[in-house]
BANUMI-480170 format. One record per residue (C-alpha): z, x, y; residue in one letter; residue number from 1. Coordinates in steps of 0.1 Angstrom, whole numbers. Layout:
BEGIN
      zz      xx      yy   res     n
       Z       X       Y     A   NUM
...
***
This chain:
BEGIN
      zz      xx      yy   res     n
    -761    -426     390     M     1
    -725    -419     400     T     2
    -715    -413     364     A     3
    -745    -389     360     R     4
    -736    -369     390     W     5
    -699    -368     379     T     6
    -709    -354     345     E     7
    -732    -328     361     R     8
    -704    -316     384     L     9
    -676    -316     359     V    10
    -693    -289     338     S    11
    -695    -251     337     R    12
    -720    -251     365     R    13
    -698    -274     385     G    14
    -668    -251     379     A    15
    -688    -222     392     V    16
    -698    -242     422     L    17
    -662    -253     428     L    18
    -650    -216     428     V    19
    -678    -205     451     V    20
    -670    -233     476     V    21
    -633    -225     474     A    22
    -639    -188     481     L    23
    -661    -197     510     A    24
    -633    -220     523     G    25
    -608    -192     519     Y    26
    -630    -168     539     A    27
    -631    -193     568     L    28
    -593    -200     565     Q    29
    -587    -162     566     A    30
    -601    -161     601     L    31
    -575    -186     612     A    32
    -547    -173     589     W    33
    -552    -136     581     P    34
    -532    -124     551     L    35
    -496    -116     562     E    36
    -463    -106     547     R    37
    -446    -136     531     G    38
    -412    -144     517     R    39
    -394    -114     502     D    40
    -425     -92     501     S    41
    -405     -60     508     W    42
    -384     -67     477     D    43
    -414     -74     455     Y    44
    -431     -41     466     W    45
    -399     -22     460     L    46
    -395     -36     426     W    47
    -431     -27     417     F    48
    -428       8     431     L    49
    -397      18     413     Q    50
    -403      -1     380     A    51
    -409      31     361     A    52
    -380      49     376     D    53
    -352      59     352     G    54
    -325      57     379     D    55
    -339      36     408     P    56
    -321      36     441     P    57
    -326      -2     444     F    58
    -311      -7     409     S    59
    -296     -42     414     A    60
    -329     -54     428     L    61
    -346     -48     394     Q    62
    -325     -75     377     V    63
    -324    -100     406     F    64
    -362    -102     407     R    65
    -385    -110     378     T    66
    -417     -90     371     P    67
    -448    -113     376     V    68
    -448    -116     414     A    69
    -441     -78     420     P    70
    -469     -69     397     L    71
    -495     -93     411     V    72
    -486     -84     447     T    73
    -479     -48     442     G    74
    -508     -36     421     I    75
    -536     -45     446     P    76
    -516     -31     475     M    77
    -512       1     455     W    78
    -549       3     445     L    79
    -566      -9     477     G    80
    -541     -19     503     G    81
    -541     -52     522     A    82
    -578     -56     520     G    83
    -579     -58     482     L    84
    -547     -79     482     T    85
    -565    -105     503     E    86
    -594    -105     478     V    87
    -569    -111     450     V    88
    -552    -139     469     L    89
    -586    -155     475     A    90
    -593    -154     438     A    91
    -560    -169     430     L    92
    -566    -198     454     Y    93
    -601    -205     441     A    94
    -589    -204     404     L    95
    -559    -226     412     S    96
    -582    -253     426     V    97
    -604    -249     395     L    98
    -573    -250     373     G    99
    -561    -283     386     W   100
    -596    -299     382     A   101
    -597    -284     346     W   102
    -562    -299     339     A   103
    -574    -334     347     V   104
    -608    -332     331     A   105
    -596    -344     296     P   106
    -581    -375     312     I   107
    -609    -385     335     S   108
    -640    -367     348     R   109
    -639    -388     380     S   110
    -603    -378     387     A   111
    -611    -342     379     A   112
    -640    -342     404     L   113
    -618    -359     430     A   114
    -590    -334     424     T   115
    -613    -305     432     G   116
    -627    -321     464     V   117
    -592    -331     477     V   118
    -577    -297     470     L   119
    -605    -280     489     L   120
    -594    -301     519     L   121
    -557    -297     514     A   122
    -549    -273     543     A   123
    -512    -269     535     P   124
    -519    -258     499     Y   125
    -545    -234     511     A   126
    -522    -219     537     G   127
    -498    -209     508     L   128
    -524    -183     496     F   129
    -525    -164     529     H   130
    -491    -149     524     E   131
    -480    -120     502     V   132
    -452    -135     482     S   133
    -443    -151     448     S   134
    -453    -185     460     D   135
    -491    -183     456     P   136
    -486    -166     423     V   137
    -464    -194     411     F   138
    -489    -220     423     A   139
    -517    -202     403     F   140
    -497    -201     371     V   141
    -486    -237     376     L   142
    -522    -250     378     A   143
    -532    -235     345     W   144
    -500    -244     328     W   145
    -506    -280     338     A   146
    -539    -279     319     G   147
    -521    -266     288     A   148
    -496    -295     291     V   149
    -523    -321     292     V   150
    -542    -306     263     R   151
    -510    -301     242     A   152
    -501    -338     248     W   153
    -536    -351     239     L   154
    -544    -329     209     T   155
    -510    -319     196     G   156
    -525    -286     185     S   157
    -503    -256     178     T   158
    -524    -234     200     A   159
    -519    -256     231     W   160
    -482    -261     224     L   161
    -479    -223     222     S   162
    -498    -221     255     A   163
    -473    -245     271     V   164
    -444    -223     259     G   165
    -460    -191     272     V   166
    -467    -208     305     G   167
    -430    -217     308     V   168
    -422    -180     303     A   169
    -447    -170     329     L   170
    -435    -196     354     L   171
    -399    -184     348     T   172
    -408    -148     352     L   173
    -424    -157     385     T   174
    -397    -181     398     R   175
    -365    -182     377     P   176
    -358    -218     388     A   177
    -387    -228     365     A   178
    -365    -223     334     Q   179
    -359    -261     337     I   180
    -396    -265     326     A   181
    -384    -257     290     L   182
    -378    -295     289     L   183
    -416    -299     286     A   184
    -414    -280     253     C   185
    -392    -308     240     V   186
    -409    -338     257     L   187
    -445    -330     250     V   188
    -444    -327     212     P   189
    -417    -354     207     L   190
    -436    -380     227     L   191
    -471    -370     217     A   192
    -466    -371     180     R   193
    -455    -402     162     R   194
    -439    -386     131     R   195
    -407    -366     132     W   196
    -418    -336     111     T   197
    -448    -325     131     P   198
    -430    -334     163     A   199
    -401    -311     155     L   200
    -424    -284     143     R   201
    -442    -287     177     G   202
    -409    -284     196     V   203
    -400    -253     176     A   204
    -435    -238     183     T   205
    -434    -244     220     C   206
    -398    -232     224     L   207
    -404    -201     204     A   208
    -434    -193     226     A   209
    -413    -197     257     A   210
    -380    -182     246     V   211
    -392    -151     228     L   212
    -408    -135     259     P   213
    -378    -144     280     L   214
    -354    -130     254     A   215
    -375     -98     253     A   216
    -373     -95     291     W   217
    -335    -102     290     A   218
    -331     -74     264     A   219
    -352     -51     286     H   220
    -328     -58     314     N   221
    -298     -52     292     A   222
    -311     -18     280     V   223
    -322      -5     314     R   224
    -298     -22     338     Y   225
    -268     -33     318     D   226
    -274     -70     323     D   227
    -285     -93     295     L   228
    -303    -119     317     A   229
    -338    -129     326     V   230
    -327    -128     363     A   231
    -293    -119     375     R   232
    -274    -139     401     G   233
    -277    -175     389     G   234
    -240    -182     396     K   235
    -243    -164     429     A   236
    -270    -188     441     W   237
    -263    -222     426     V   238
    -244    -236     443     P   239
    -226    -208     462     F   240
    -255    -200     485     F   241
    -254    -235     499     R   242
    -216    -240     501     V   243
    -204    -205     511     A   244
    -197    -218     546     G   245
    -173    -244     531     D   246
    -151    -220     511     V   247
    -115    -223     521     D   248
     -86    -201     507     P   249
     -66    -233     503     A   250
     -91    -248     479     N   251
     -79    -228     448     G   252
     -73    -195     431     D   253
    -109    -183     431     A   254
    -113    -191     468     S   255
     -80    -172     475     R   256
     -92    -141     455     R   257
    -125    -140     473     L   258
    -107    -144     507     A   259
     -83    -116     498     D   260
    -112     -93     489     A   261
    -131    -101     522     I   262
    -100     -96     543     E   263
     -94     -61     528     Q   264
    -130     -49     525     E   265
    -150     -67     552     V   266
    -128     -80     581     L   267
    -113     -45     586     T   268
    -147     -31     595     Q   269
    -153     -26     633     P   270
    -178     -54     640     P   271
    -153     -79     626     Y   272
    -120     -63     635     A   273
    -129     -57     671     S   274
    -137     -94     675     R   275
    -106    -106     657     G   276
    -126    -125     631     V   277
    -103    -144     607     D   278
    -112    -155     572     I   279
    -118    -192     582     E   280
    -143    -180     609     T   281
    -159    -156     585     Y   282
    -167    -183     559     F   283
    -180    -207     585     K   284
    -203    -180     599     G   285
    -216    -170     565     A   286
    -254    -169     564     G   287
    -279    -151     542     N   288
    -267    -116     551     L   289
    -230    -124     545     E   290
    -238    -141     512     V   291
    -256    -110     500     I   292
    -226     -90     512     R   293
    -203    -112     491     M   294
    -225    -107     461     I   295
    -223     -70     465     A   296
    -186     -73     471     L   297
    -181     -93     439     S   298
    -199     -66     419     D   299
    -177     -39     434     R   300
    -143     -56     434     V   301
    -145     -81     405     F   302
    -168     -60     384     G   303
    -205     -61     374     W   304
    -196     -79     342     D   305
    -178    -107     359     S   306
    -213    -121     366     D   307
    -201    -138     398     Y   308
    -176    -161     382     D   309
    -153    -159     412     T   310
    -182    -169     436     L   311
    -191    -198     413     L   312
    -155    -210     409     D   313
    -150    -207     447     A   314
    -180    -228     453     S   315
    -170    -255     428     L   316
    -135    -256     444     E   317
    -152    -262     478     A   318
    -173    -290     464     I   319
    -143    -306     447     R   320
    -123    -304     479     A   321
    -150    -324     498     D   322
    -180    -333     476     P   323
    -200    -356     499     W   324
    -213    -329     524     P   325
    -227    -310     494     Y   326
    -242    -342     478     V   327
    -256    -352     511     R   328
    -271    -318     518     G   329
    -288    -316     484     V   330
    -303    -351     489     G   331
    -315    -342     523     E   332
    -331    -310     512     T   333
    -348    -327     483     F   334
    -362    -354     506     W   335
    -374    -326     530     D   336
    -393    -310     501     F   337
    -413    -342     497     L   338
    -416    -353     533     S   339
    -418    -322     555     Q   340
    -451    -311     571     R   341
    -463    -275     570     Y   342
    -487    -257     593     A   343
    -493    -219     590     P   344
    -485    -200     622     E   345
    -512    -179     640     P   346
    -510    -142     632     R   347
    -510    -113     656     A   348
    -510     -75     652     R   349
    -485     -60     655     P   350
    -461     -86     644     V   351
    -440     -97     675     P   352
    -403     -90     670     I   353
    -382    -114     689     P   354
    -349    -103     705     D   355
    -319    -115     685     L   356
    -284    -121     700     P   357
    -258     -95     690     P   358
    -231    -121     688     E   359
    -226    -157     676     L   360
    -199    -182     685     V   361
    -183    -201     656     I   362
    -159    -229     666     D   363
    -155    -211     699     G   364
    -147    -177     684     K   365
    -169    -146     685     P   366
    -187    -136     653     F   367
    -210    -106     649     P   368
    -246    -117     645     A   369
    -265    -104     614     P   370
    -286     -80     635     I   371
    -253     -64     647     T   372
    -242     -55     612     V   373
    -276     -43     600     T   374
    -284     -23     580     P   375
    -261     -36     553     L   376
    -252      -4     537     V   377
    -229     -20     510     E   378
    -259     -39     497     A   379
    -285     -11     497     V   380
    -291     -13     460     R   381
    -300     -50     463     Y   382
    -332     -45     482     G   383
    -339     -59     516     L   384
    -333     -96     510     V   385
    -304     -95     535     W   386
    -326     -82     563     C   387
    -324    -106     593     P   388
    -354     -94     611     T   389
    -391     -86     607     D   390
    -384     -52     621     D   391
    -382     -31     590     L   392
    -368      -1     608     E   393
    -336     -20     617     R   394
    -329     -25     580     C   395
    -335      11     568     V   396
    -303      29     559     V   397
    -301      60     582     P   398
    -282      82     557     D   399
    -293      71     522     P   400
    -275     100     505     E   401
    -242      87     519     A   402
    -250      52     509     A   403
    -262      60     474     L   404
    -241      90     466     G   405
    -269     110     450     D   406
    -294     133     467     P   407
    -322     126     442     D   408
    -319      89     447     Q   409
    -318      94     485     A   410
    -351     113     484     R   411
    -366      85     462     R   412
    -352      59     487     Y   413
    -371      76     515     D   414
    -403      78     495     E   415
    -401      41     486     L   416
    -393      31     522     I   417
    -423      52     534     D   418
    -446      33     511     T   419
    -432      -1     521     V   420
    -435       9     557     R   421
    -472      18     553     D   422
    -479     -15     534     W   423
    -460     -35     559     N   424
    -480     -20     588     A   425
    -512     -33     572     Q   426
    -502     -69     576     L   427
    -514     -91     590     P   428
    -548     -78     583     V   429
    -562     -90     616     R   430
    -554    -112     646     D   431
    -560    -150     641     S   432
    -590    -166     656     N   433
    -571    -188     681     A   434
    -595    -217     680     W   435
    -597    -218     642     L   436
    -559    -213     639     A   437
    -554    -243     662     S   438
    -578    -265     643     K   439
    -564    -254     609     G   440
    -528    -260     621     G   441
    -537    -295     632     T   442
    -554    -303     599     A   443
    -525    -290     580     S   444
    -499    -309     601     D   445
    -518    -341     597     R   446
    -523    -338     559     W   447
    -506    -367     541     P   448
    -471    -357     531     R   449
    -462    -354     494     S   450
    -441    -386     494     I   451
    -472    -406     503     L   452
    -491    -392     473     W   453
    -461    -400     451     I   454
    -459    -435     464     A   455
    -496    -441     457     V   456
    -492    -425     422     A   457
    -462    -447     414     A   458
    -480    -479     423     V   459
    -513    -470     407     A   460
    -498    -457     375     L   461
    -476    -488     372     A   462
    -503    -513     379     V   463
    -534    -498     363     R   464
    -516    -480     334     R   465
    -545    -455     329     P   466
    -551    -437     297     R   467
    -537    -402     295     G   468
    -512    -406     323     S   469
    -482    -396     302     A   470
    -486    -358     306     P   471
    -490    -363     343     I   472
    -456    -380     344     L   473
    -442    -350     325     V   474
    -456    -327     352     L   475
    -441    -349     379     M   476
    -408    -347     362     G   477
    -409    -310     359     V   478
    -419    -306     396     G   479
    -390    -328     407     A   480
    -365    -309     385     L   481
    -376    -275     398     V   482
    -373    -287     434     L   483
    -339    -302     425     G   484
    -327    -268     413     V   485
    -338    -253     446     H   486
    -321    -281     465     A   487
    -288    -273     447     L   488
    -287    -239     463     S   489
    -311    -236     493     Q   490
    -319    -251     526     A   491
    -355    -266     526     P   492
    -383    -241     527     Q   493
    -419    -252     526     S   494
    -428    -224     502     E   495
    -407    -239     475     F   496
    -425    -272     477     A   497
    -461    -263     484     L   498
    -470    -252     448     P   499
    -463    -287     437     F   500
    -485    -304     462     V   501
    -513    -307     436     P   502
    -490    -324     411     V   503
    -485    -353     434     W   504
    -522    -354     444     I   505
    -533    -353     407     V   506
    -509    -381     398     A   507
    -523    -403     425     A   508
    -559    -396     416     L   509
    -553    -402     379     V   510
    -536    -434     387     G   511
    -565    -446     408     L   512
    -595    -432     389     L   513
    -587    -427     352     A   514
    -599    -454     328     P   515
    -574    -482     320     R   516
    -562    -486     285     G   517
    -533    -481     262     G   518
    -546    -453     240     Q   519
    -548    -417     250     E   520
    -583    -405     258     P   521
    -604    -384     236     S   522
    -635    -364     246     P   523
    -663    -387     256     G   524
    -665    -418     279     D   525
    -650    -407     313     D   526
    -629    -380     297     A   527
    -640    -344     300     G   528
    -639    -316     275     P   529
    -605    -307     261     V   530
***
């Protein structure tokens, strides 16, 4: 009887039922966690709004960001405001849950059914889809890409291998750190096919499907923005963003060149000069805003075409001078990605703006707080990623013509900011229901951490050796590598790790429920449709 019910539920009707239940769950969650602005929403909106501009005021932003998230988050805001955007995010959530169940179905119907049920209960994963950011978009693409990986592995078909490659391109154009997923284009065909000729042909097919769209986008950036890159700034983020505070002029030539530029261009400005900030204190106090300032400084002093070589070399000099703090920091961040808990915060309209201190103390010396040097006029073309507050008005340049040097761009700047201001005012869409927010937060906080699912998966896969588990191991490896790239440059943020929560859950459920055996499954038995 259990097998009969499983077969009935893992079907087209079952898929419809799963989507309906997920949408109903999202509607209930939305009372606890109304849709709100998420990570870097302002920049995604700006990217979308000026995408067709021939000479956009936020020109550098267009090459620092990739197009998928701006389009997915910008189009519904443009067409129907926050209300329509919440509907779109609800659809992405429901289809993501369905995507993961669909991904597992060729391996095991039982595991697919369990995947759908468990993800409906996974409050941290659901919470991701109540924020306007790239993270729920990435989670959605990842779910359906996983299904393509499983089917490419099991069938070896050219169509599915092409789908894997296209999926890598979409993941990368949503979150550039996903470029590392290109490894799947090598592993899947090589390990799934026993003969070299079809295996190499499969690698070529998958890589072509991934590389051609990415190359086309890089060419687009080269023509429009003078930068042949999928996304600009890789050298400025990895590992500079993490080690900027450890740069010392004594470390080497690059560190000295960077320090000289800062002493001439930054420390002479009143907020720093009036406090007597020296170069050692400046580097130790470098947070997000100052890193963006140094990125803009590099483009201005060392040249746009230098591609942040000085920042990269300075960071490598800092690591060579004392490698263990960096190694330890990367390891701790990676561990946090797998062990941290996440509970969405209650929402309130209007968004409360906390008071921020105007000054910091670094090793006993005064240092201007980010809010004191806001707006960062030197980085106006880079968007609002440097903004240290949720108060948009504090980050708007008061004289855009002086900042941009062009009256037409200044007028366009004001138009864009007016639209972002309007969209920003629509979020969150309502106040949280306090009781539901409390219960949802408790459920999210008590959800088993990723490391527990990984431990169960490791034991179950090793002991039971279920059929079809190999592509799941590929997905786990890709997930770990993407998080590793983030750990090389960033402090831990839940939003980086949450899209991969289903990977660890699926691995555990496949390990526990998929049929044992040495051969890969084919349609029939407990396996679902390919």
